[in-house]
TIRO-576150 format. One record per residue (C-alpha): chain; z, x, y. Coordinates in steps of 0.001 Angstrom, whole numbers. Layout:
# TIRO-576150
+--------+---------+---------+---------+
: cadena :       Z :       X :       Y :
+--------+---------+---------+---------+
:      A :       Z :       X :       Y :
...
+--------+---------+---------+---------+
END
This chain:
# TIRO-576150
+--------+---------+---------+---------+
: cadena :       Z :       X :       Y :
+--------+---------+---------+---------+
:      A :       0 :       0 :       0 :
:      A :    -923 :    1399 :    3415 :
:      A :    1664 :    1766 :    6159 :
:      A :     119 :   -1102 :    8072 :
:      A :      52 :   -3361 :    5000 :
:      A :    3681 :   -2601 :    4243 :
:      A :    4828 :   -3431 :    7769 :
:      A :    2808 :   -6651 :    7746 :
:      A :    4291 :   -7599 :    4355 :
:      A :    7798 :   -7217 :    5763 :
:      A :    6916 :   -9445 :    8712 :
:      A :    5305 :  -12045 :    6460 :
:      A :    8389 :  -12111 :    4242 :
:      A :   10614 :  -12693 :    7277 :
:      A :    8442 :  -15622 :    8375 :
:      A :    8263 :  -17097 :    4882 :
:      A :   12058 :  -17129 :    4655 :
:      A :   12267 :  -19432 :    7698 :
:      A :    9620 :  -22022 :    6805 :
:      A :   10942 :  -25608 :    6987 :
:      A :    9356 :  -26635 :    3697 :
:      A :   11651 :  -24185 :    1893 :
:      A :   14825 :  -25070 :    3771 :
:      A :   15093 :  -28577 :    5057 :
:      A :   15343 :  -30875 :    2023 :
:      A :   18685 :  -29453 :     931 :
:      A :   20291 :  -30412 :    4252 :
:      A :   19303 :  -34080 :    4257 :
:      A :   22037 :  -36694 :    3649 :
:      A :   21726 :  -39901 :    1675 :
:      A :   19982 :  -42699 :    3577 :
:      A :   22315 :  -44839 :    5705 :
:      A :   22910 :  -48559 :    5402 :
:      A :   20611 :  -49184 :    8368 :
:      A :   17635 :  -47335 :    9868 :
:      A :   16907 :  -43620 :   10000 :
:      A :   15255 :  -42389 :   13188 :
:      A :   13866 :  -38863 :   13434 :
:      A :   13443 :  -37210 :   16830 :
:      A :   13053 :  -33633 :   17954 :
:      A :   10967 :  -30923 :   19512 :
:      A :    9893 :  -27333 :   19051 :
:      A :    7188 :  -25166 :   17574 :
:      A :    8479 :  -25989 :   14088 :
:      A :    9105 :  -29683 :   14794 :
:      A :    5988 :  -31006 :   13056 :
:      A :    6567 :  -28876 :    9955 :
:      A :   10189 :  -30016 :    9906 :
:      A :    9114 :  -33653 :   10211 :
:      A :    6663 :  -33218 :    7324 :
:      A :    9504 :  -31769 :    5214 :
:      A :   11717 :  -34765 :    6015 :
:      A :    8986 :  -37209 :    5045 :
:      A :    8348 :  -35408 :    1780 :
:      A :   12022 :  -35390 :     766 :
:      A :   13133 :  -38803 :    2092 :
:      A :   13363 :  -41639 :    -466 :
:      A :   10223 :  -43754 :    -303 :
:      A :   12180 :  -47030 :    -234 :
:      A :   14398 :  -45966 :    2684 :
:      A :   13295 :  -46935 :    6233 :
:      A :   12114 :  -43987 :    8311 :
:      A :   10621 :  -43805 :   11804 :
:      A :   10665 :  -41686 :   14945 :
:      A :    8773 :  -39124 :   16988 :
:      A :    8801 :  -35366 :   17406 :
:      A :    6836 :  -33226 :   19845 :
:      A :    5420 :  -29814 :   19012 :
:      A :    3247 :  -27207 :   20704 :
:      A :    -492 :  -27831 :   20774 :
:      A :   -2010 :  -26622 :   17513 :
:      A :    1296 :  -26417 :   15618 :
:      A :     794 :  -29313 :   13213 :
:      A :     523 :  -28297 :    9536 :
:      A :   -3025 :  -28556 :    8254 :
:      A :   -1988 :  -30006 :    4899 :
:      A :   -1095 :  -33680 :    5223 :
:      A :   -1332 :  -34690 :    1560 :
:      A :    2388 :  -35469 :    1250 :
:      A :    2717 :  -37235 :    4604 :
:      A :    4019 :  -40762 :    4817 :
:      A :    3046 :  -41011 :    8476 :
:      A :    6394 :  -42571 :    9347 :
:      A :    7192 :  -40009 :   12047 :
:      A :    4818 :  -39791 :   15005 :
:      A :    3781 :  -36225 :   15843 :
:      A :    2991 :  -35581 :   19504 :
:      A :    1553 :  -32335 :   20879 :
:      A :    2247 :  -30872 :   24314 :
:      A :    1868 :  -27698 :   26315 :
:      A :    4153 :  -24683 :   25980 :
:      A :    5709 :  -22617 :   27580 :
:      A :    5101 :  -24472 :   30853 :
:      A :    5577 :  -28247 :   30302 :
:      A :    2927 :  -30889 :   30928 :
:      A :    2523 :  -34642 :   31352 :
:      A :    2001 :  -35105 :   27614 :
:      A :    5468 :  -33700 :   27003 :
:      A :    6918 :  -36076 :   29593 :
:      A :    5263 :  -39076 :   27921 :
:      A :    6313 :  -37987 :   24428 :
:      A :    9915 :  -37509 :   25529 :
:      A :    9986 :  -40983 :   27060 :
:      A :    8704 :  -42439 :   23781 :
:      A :   11296 :  -40433 :   21878 :
:      A :   14100 :  -41893 :   23977 :
:      A :   12659 :  -45330 :   23294 :
:      A :   13142 :  -44799 :   19561 :
:      A :   16866 :  -44291 :   20197 :
:      A :   17435 :  -47650 :   21840 :
:      A :   19580 :  -50288 :   20104 :
:      A :   21012 :  -48109 :   17342 :
:      A :   24312 :  -48953 :   15638 :
:      A :   26910 :  -47186 :   13553 :
:      A :   24984 :  -48193 :   10424 :
:      A :   21931 :  -46198 :   11514 :
:      A :   21273 :  -42455 :   11392 :
:      A :   19488 :  -40117 :   13787 :
:      A :   18072 :  -36866 :   12463 :
:      A :   17235 :  -34438 :   15269 :
:      A :   14848 :  -31587 :   14444 :
:      A :   15243 :  -28753 :   16951 :
:      A :   13491 :  -25394 :   17037 :
:      A :   12393 :  -22804 :   19555 :
:      A :   10094 :  -24167 :   22211 :
:      A :   11995 :  -27442 :   22558 :
:      A :   13076 :  -26576 :   26096 :
:      A :    9500 :  -26801 :   27371 :
:      A :    8274 :  -29531 :   25027 :
:      A :   11080 :  -32050 :   25577 :
:      A :   10587 :  -32954 :   29241 :
:      A :   12583 :  -35489 :   31251 :
:      A :   13238 :  -34238 :   34797 :
:      A :   16395 :  -35440 :   36537 :
:      A :   16052 :  -37985 :   39310 :
:      A :   14407 :  -36527 :   42395 :
:      A :   12350 :  -33940 :   40513 :
:      A :    8705 :  -34128 :   39506 :
:      A :    6875 :  -32506 :   36639 :
:      A :    5422 :  -30038 :   39151 :
:      A :    8972 :  -29029 :   40099 :
:      A :    9868 :  -28404 :   36467 :
:      A :    6661 :  -26420 :   35979 :
:      A :    7508 :  -24212 :   38959 :
:      A :   10987 :  -23558 :   37601 :
:      A :    9712 :  -22706 :   34126 :
:      A :    7041 :  -20366 :   35454 :
:      A :    9597 :  -18605 :   37632 :
:      A :   12054 :  -18226 :   34770 :
:      A :    9420 :  -16828 :   32418 :
:      A :    8337 :  -14185 :   34929 :
:      A :   11852 :  -13183 :   35975 :
:      A :   13012 :  -11139 :   32996 :
:      A :   16116 :  -13327 :   32625 :
:      A :   17484 :  -13621 :   29064 :
:      A :   16832 :  -16876 :   27229 :
:      A :   20524 :  -17805 :   27366 :
:      A :   20435 :  -17913 :   31155 :
:      A :   17022 :  -19541 :   31333 :
:      A :   18267 :  -22422 :   29228 :
:      A :   21346 :  -22973 :   31387 :
:      A :   19011 :  -23670 :   34294 :
:      A :   16733 :  -25888 :   32231 :
:      A :   19476 :  -28127 :   30880 :
:      A :   20931 :  -28898 :   34316 :
:      A :   17513 :  -30121 :   35476 :
:      A :   16983 :  -32406 :   32473 :
:      A :   17950 :  -35870 :   31239 :
:      A :   17770 :  -34892 :   27550 :
:      A :   19117 :  -31358 :   27281 :
:      A :   22769 :  -30297 :   27140 :
:      A :   23839 :  -33057 :   24732 :
:      A :   22046 :  -35842 :   26549 :
:      A :   19619 :  -36614 :   23707 :
:      A :   22569 :  -37268 :   21403 :
:      A :   24227 :  -39409 :   24060 :
:      A :   21108 :  -41579 :   24188 :
:      A :   21582 :  -42319 :   20474 :
:      A :   25206 :  -43436 :   20765 :
:      A :   26759 :  -44970 :   18693 :
:      A :   24693 :  -43887 :   15686 :
:      A :   25720 :  -40681 :   13920 :
:      A :   23409 :  -37748 :   14644 :
:      A :   22545 :  -34907 :   12271 :
:      A :   20828 :  -32099 :   14164 :
:      A :   18972 :  -29621 :   11959 :
:      A :   18218 :  -26480 :   13942 :
:      A :   16049 :  -23392 :   13519 :
:      A :   17502 :  -20690 :   15739 :
:      A :   15373 :  -18617 :   18079 :
:      A :   18140 :  -17294 :   20331 :
:      A :   20291 :  -14171 :   19980 :
:      A :   23693 :  -15173 :   18614 :
:      A :   22455 :  -18525 :   17205 :
:      A :   24451 :  -20617 :   19683 :
:      A :   23317 :  -24255 :   19134 :
:      A :   24029 :  -24982 :   22804 :
:      A :   21222 :  -22601 :   23776 :
:      A :   18589 :  -23370 :   21129 :
:      A :   16083 :  -25662 :   22789 :
:      A :   18644 :  -25999 :   25599 :
:      A :   21013 :  -27852 :   23260 :
:      A :   19811 :  -31484 :   23328 :
:      A :   22549 :  -32486 :   20890 :
:      A :   25205 :  -29969 :   21962 :
:      A :   27733 :  -30099 :   24794 :
:      A :   28088 :  -27281 :   27290 :
:      A :   30761 :  -26083 :   29705 :
:      A :   28278 :  -24637 :   32195 :
:      A :   27898 :  -26231 :   35606 :
:      A :   25078 :  -26809 :   38099 :
:      A :   26657 :  -24033 :   40169 :
:      A :   26138 :  -21670 :   37240 :
:      A :   22459 :  -22617 :   37198 :
:      A :   22158 :  -21931 :   40923 :
:      A :   23820 :  -18553 :   40463 :
:      A :   21261 :  -17637 :   37791 :
:      A :   18377 :  -18519 :   40103 :
:      A :   19916 :  -16321 :   42788 :
:      A :   20726 :  -13419 :   40480 :
:      A :   17176 :  -13204 :   39149 :
:      A :   15604 :  -13951 :   42542 :
:      A :   13696 :  -16975 :   41237 :
:      A :   12028 :  -18962 :   43999 :
:      A :   12118 :  -22714 :   43326 :
:      A :   11240 :  -25830 :   45341 :
:      A :   13957 :  -27031 :   47725 :
:      A :   14435 :  -30229 :   45735 :
:      A :   15437 :  -28164 :   42698 :
:      A :   18325 :  -26671 :   44611 :
:      A :   19225 :  -30141 :   45869 :
:      A :   19327 :  -31443 :   42304 :
:      A :   21624 :  -28601 :   41284 :
:      A :   23919 :  -29462 :   44182 :
:      A :   24323 :  -32975 :   42790 :
:      A :   26501 :  -34374 :   39990 :
:      A :   26853 :  -32747 :   36594 :
:      A :   24693 :  -34372 :   33906 :
:      A :   25203 :  -32020 :   30981 :
:      A :   27816 :  -33311 :   28556 :
:      A :   31049 :  -31410 :   28012 :
:      A :   31681 :  -30388 :   24375 :
:      A :   34608 :  -32845 :   24277 :
:      A :   32542 :  -35829 :   25438 :
:      A :   33175 :  -38828 :   23170 :
:      A :   29437 :  -39446 :   22849 :
:      A :   29195 :  -36204 :   20870 :
:      A :   31973 :  -37123 :   18440 :
:      A :   29534 :  -38334 :   15782 :
:      A :   27144 :  -35373 :   16057 :
:      A :   26764 :  -32674 :   13395 :
:      A :   24829 :  -29585 :   14472 :
:      A :   23634 :  -27428 :   11599 :
:      A :   21548 :  -24241 :   11764 :
:      A :   19243 :  -24143 :    8753 :
:      A :   17341 :  -20945 :    9583 :
:      A :   18293 :  -17954 :   11697 :
:      A :   16961 :  -14476 :   12471 :
:      A :   19571 :  -12734 :   10313 :
:      A :   18329 :  -14512 :    7183 :
:      A :   14764 :  -13446 :    7854 :
:      A :   15766 :   -9837 :    8503 :
:      A :   17719 :   -9842 :    5234 :
:      A :   14642 :  -11110 :    3384 :
:      A :   12537 :   -8314 :    4863 :
:      A :   15254 :   -5784 :    4041 :
:      A :   15291 :   -6892 :     410 :
:      A :   11537 :   -6383 :     129 :
:      A :   11801 :   -2972 :    1813 :
:      A :   14381 :   -1840 :    -731 :
:      A :   12124 :   -2981 :   -3567 :
:      A :    9465 :    -722 :   -2023 :
:      A :   11866 :    2223 :   -2224 :
:      A :   12791 :    2426 :    1451 :
:      A :   16163 :    3122 :    3012 :
:      A :   16961 :     149 :    5243 :
:      A :   18872 :     378 :    8499 :
:      A :   19392 :   -2850 :   10404 :
:      A :   19871 :   -2580 :   14157 :
:      A :   20943 :   -6203 :   14590 :
:      A :   19394 :   -9653 :   14802 :
:      A :   20414 :  -10413 :   18395 :
:      A :   18948 :   -7628 :   20536 :
:      A :   18158 :   -8500 :   24149 :
:      A :   16863 :   -6547 :   27116 :
:      A :   13707 :   -5444 :   28867 :
:      A :   11062 :   -4798 :   26197 :
:      A :    9979 :   -1392 :   27502 :
:      A :   13595 :    -194 :   27826 :
:      A :   14497 :   -1227 :   24276 :
:      A :   11327 :     476 :   23055 :
:      A :   12371 :    3768 :   24605 :
:      A :   15797 :    3492 :   22966 :
:      A :   14221 :    2736 :   19585 :
:      A :   11838 :    5664 :   19910 :
:      A :   14833 :    7945 :   20396 :
:      A :   16540 :    6412 :   17357 :
:      A :   13417 :    6898 :   15266 :
:      A :   13039 :   10540 :   16278 :
:      A :   16699 :   11201 :   15528 :
:      A :   16453 :    9519 :   12131 :
:      A :   13349 :   11515 :   11274 :
:      A :   14934 :   14818 :   12273 :
:      A :   17756 :   14166 :    9801 :
:      A :   15425 :   13459 :    6864 :
:      A :   14899 :   16262 :    4388 :
:      A :   11476 :   16828 :    2809 :
:      A :   11030 :   14429 :    -107 :
:      A :   13676 :   12009 :    1156 :
:      A :   13093 :    8265 :    1019 :
:      A :   11372 :    6891 :    4111 :
:      A :   13618 :    4927 :    6465 :
:      A :   12875 :    1482 :    7827 :
:      A :   14533 :     237 :   11012 :
:      A :   14727 :   -3561 :   11323 :
:      A :   15763 :   -5585 :   14339 :
:      A :   15518 :   -9086 :   15762 :
:      A :   16534 :  -10892 :   18929 :
:      A :   14538 :  -11779 :   22009 :
:      A :   13305 :   -9202 :   24463 :
:      A :   12087 :  -10046 :   27930 :
:      A :    9426 :   -8846 :   30327 :
:      A :    9779 :   -8687 :   34080 :
:      A :    6298 :   -9462 :   35297 :
:      A :    5052 :   -6680 :   37568 :
:      A :    1275 :   -6916 :   37130 :
:      A :   -1500 :   -9359 :   36363 :
:      A :   -2269 :   -8354 :   32774 :
:      A :   -2119 :  -10326 :   29538 :
:      A :    1109 :   -9431 :   27833 :
:      A :    4152 :  -10512 :   25893 :
:      A :    7465 :   -8918 :   24930 :
:      A :    6366 :   -7766 :   21466 :
:      A :    3091 :   -6254 :   22611 :
:      A :    4817 :   -4646 :   25584 :
:      A :    7537 :   -3243 :   23315 :
:      A :    4857 :   -1832 :   21003 :
:      A :    2905 :    -165 :   23802 :
:      A :    6069 :    1285 :   25341 :
:      A :    7166 :    2493 :   21903 :
:      A :    3842 :    4226 :   21336 :
:      A :    4135 :    5969 :   24700 :
:      A :    7724 :    7033 :   24039 :
:      A :    6872 :    8378 :   20575 :
:      A :    3866 :   10211 :   22030 :
:      A :    1903 :   10393 :   18754 :
:      A :    4902 :   11585 :   16738 :
:      A :    3674 :   12053 :   13146 :
:      A :    5067 :    9932 :   10340 :
:      A :    6236 :    6980 :   12455 :
:      A :    4585 :    3560 :   12309 :
:      A :    5851 :     274 :   13745 :
:      A :    5228 :   -3448 :   14071 :
:      A :    6662 :   -5922 :   16561 :
:      A :    5762 :   -9609 :   16449 :
:      A :    7092 :  -13059 :   17241 :
:      A :    7801 :  -15108 :   14145 :
:      A :    6180 :  -18184 :   15699 :
:      A :    2829 :  -16405 :   15938 :
:      A :    2680 :  -16494 :   19751 :
:      A :    3726 :  -13569 :   21918 :
:      A :    3921 :  -14332 :   25613 :
:      A :     579 :  -15055 :   27266 :
:      A :   -1625 :  -14654 :   24179 :
:      A :   -2195 :  -16549 :   20934 :
:      A :   -1257 :  -13363 :   19110 :
:      A :    1992 :  -12597 :   17284 :
:      A :    2330 :   -8962 :   18352 :
:      A :    1027 :   -5490 :   17579 :
:      A :    1071 :   -2501 :   15226 :
:      A :    1290 :    1145 :   16245 :
:      A :     512 :    4353 :   14364 :
:      A :     575 :    8032 :   15338 :
:      A :   -3126 :    7611 :   16258 :
:      A :   -2705 :    4588 :   18556 :
:      A :   -2756 :    6429 :   21878 :
:      A :   -5598 :    8707 :   20875 :
:      A :   -7742 :    5742 :   19792 :
:      A :   -7165 :    4012 :   23119 :
:      A :   -7832 :    7090 :   25209 :
:      A :  -11047 :    7721 :   23290 :
:      A :  -12192 :    4311 :   24587 :
:      A :  -11283 :    5254 :   28156 :
:      A :   -8074 :    3226 :   28236 :
:      A :   -5006 :    4399 :   30123 :
:      A :   -1941 :    3295 :   28085 :
:      A :     579 :    3923 :   30859 :
:      A :   -1446 :    2073 :   33472 :
:      A :   -1874 :    -881 :   31139 :
:      A :    1866 :    -971 :   30458 :
:      A :    2595 :    -896 :   34182 :
:      A :     450 :   -3975 :   34798 :
:      A :    1856 :   -5850 :   31755 :
:      A :   -1522 :   -5727 :   29995 :
:      A :    -346 :   -4846 :   26497 :
:      A :   -2358 :   -7481 :   24635 :
:      A :   -5555 :   -6230 :   26244 :
:      A :   -4586 :   -2725 :   25153 :
:      A :   -4157 :   -3642 :   21492 :
:      A :   -7143 :   -5975 :   21169 :
:      A :   -9335 :   -3099 :   22269 :
:      A :   -8225 :    -885 :   19375 :
:      A :   -7883 :   -3546 :   16676 :
:      A :   -4116 :   -3313 :   16237 :
:      A :   -3014 :   -6844 :   17071 :
:      A :    -955 :   -8889 :   14619 :
:      A :   -2672 :  -12269 :   14379 :
:      A :   -1188 :  -15067 :   12273 :
:      A :   -2000 :  -18338 :   13986 :
:      A :     866 :  -20843 :   14275 :
:      A :    3436 :  -19981 :   11614 :
:      A :    5228 :  -23374 :   11932 :
:      A :    8625 :  -21757 :   12338 :
:      A :   10393 :  -19670 :   14979 :
:      A :   13295 :  -17297 :   14365 :
:      A :   12609 :  -14987 :   17244 :
:      A :   11157 :  -11501 :   17475 :
:      A :   10787 :   -9237 :   14442 :
:      A :   10562 :   -5476 :   14815 :
:      A :   10268 :   -2795 :   12170 :
:      A :    9796 :     966 :   12421 :
:      A :    8781 :    3004 :    9358 :
:      A :    9931 :    6632 :    9491 :
:      A :    8715 :    9234 :    6998 :
:      A :   10120 :   12732 :    6541 :
:      A :    7994 :   15528 :    7921 :
+--------+---------+---------+---------+
END
């Protein structure tokens, strides 16, 4: 197996471990006395809905609506009952389709009783796909906020604090709309630390943050927003506190998380005879800065390897960020890869892959990129300037030109970034 094939196999194993069709059925309860309504949002929402339909007893009532990213509906529909409506909307900046789908979703939650059951399917991407601006804000206002957040370099935890205080469904408010039916929220984590309050901005989870906290985040990251956004954040608190009675019948359960996927990749690496070193599943920070740190770790690990020693594989997850400085086509995994290649400076015996497990990295429909000791030389032979392209956040353009992109299409899950560095002894 080539170096590139091995790295791709590790990534594929990590993705496979988080697919809803392998995970969801075992978390479903028995049907209730009354109706079962399924709602939710995220890049994995359609695949999760398909898994519910396949596992749910045929005689038991089932209805609802979930919204997913455009193009993220499973191609195979053979086992579908068609009981759950699947809507598609834009991501990462919300659109009118997401607004309409969210309104329909809330309609499904009307008139429920204690004899009914709500199953909420939440995965990464829900923050942009589930759209219900607070009073006084328009969709254009929400779009401006999202665009500013995405370009700021702020970590996802802080981005989602802002989002939930500008929404009528986030921060526990979706669950409140279902009161008094019990709610089972099945969640695929795409945030460092797996805090359910932050995944998809916590539509079924209470939160102690305040509108003032959201304002402070906008100020800290110098995010310009319309005046009416600041006015909305100066108004009353809408996010539910964790102790709110309307959350007393909610169960939030994470069914897939980055750590599980890293463990699956680690198991495969060991089978391949590699020494595995895990750097953590919750890494955050500026992509190019983390890349420089990882290059130093890789060089140090290589210097300690004796000739004939087992190769070492470094694995890490989490969610890196990019502060937009230029006008290129980039994303955190591609930017990490380009910065890593520059920091390694063609060091022999070191190969790497960084990709998003949902198949979409930043501004491109590409999961990420691969690097080898020849990456920089290949680019320079084509007249490309790697450092200049990094400086203008044009990493995807860099890698498409040398054929080292990782392309998967929609994976139908999302457990955050996956990074692996293969280090051979010299």
